[in-house]
N, C-alpha and C positions, 0 to 999 in steps of 0.2 A: 703754729705747729704744736702738737700735743706733747705732753710730758709723761714721765713714768709716775703713775699715781697709785698703783697697787703696792701696798706696804711690804708684802712678802717679796715682790720683785725688787723693790728699792733696797731692802736689807740684803738680798742676795748680791746685787750689783755692787753695793757699798763694801760688802765683805770681800768680794773678789778684788776690788780696787785697792782695798787696804792691804791685801796680800801682795799685790803688785807693788805697792808703796814699800813694803818690806823688802821685796826683791831689789828695788832701786837702792835702798839703803845698804843692802848687802853688796851690791856692785860698787857703791862708793867706797865701802870698806875694803873691797878687793883691790881697788885702784890705790887707795891709801896704803894698803899693806903690800903693795908692789907684787901682786900676783901676776902670773904669766898672761901674756896676750891671749893664749889659747883658752885658759880658764875663764877669762873675762868675756871673750867672744862667745863661748858656750853659754854662759849665763845671760848675755845679751840676747842670744837666740831664744832662750827659754822665756825671757821677758817679752820679747816681740810676740811670741806665740800666745802668751797669756793675754796681752792686750788685744790681739786679733780675736781670741776666743770671747772676750767680754764684748767686743764690738759686734761680733756675730750674734751673741745672745741678746744684746739690746735691739739689734735689727729684727731678729725673730720675734721678740716681745712686741715691738712696734707693729709688725705685720699681723700678728695674732690678734692684737687688740684693735686694729684699725682697718683691717681688710676682712671681707666676708668670705665664707666658704666658697662662694661662687668665683672667687679670685684665686683658687688653689694653684692653678697652672701658672699664673703670674707670680705668685709667691715663690714657687719653685724656681722660676726663671730669674727672679731678683736674687735669690740666694745663690744660685750658680754664678751669676755675674759678680756678686760680692766676693765669693770665694776666689774668683779669678783676679779680682782687683787687689786683694790682700794676699 
């Protein structure tokens, strides 16, 4: 299986994941600080959406770099299925 080789893409994905890492540390602090269930669950929802977004971006990057323009319909179908999955 191929990997992410474009340096601009790598930096973008790493930056996004570092932000998510900060969100996780923030959640840990919220639990340690005895914040309410509601506040914690709201932040967990935001974290889940952030991870989903990175996953979608990585899948899009893979398809753009590994599928040809002739596969445009298949690319759209894959993205629709992925959206339903997550």
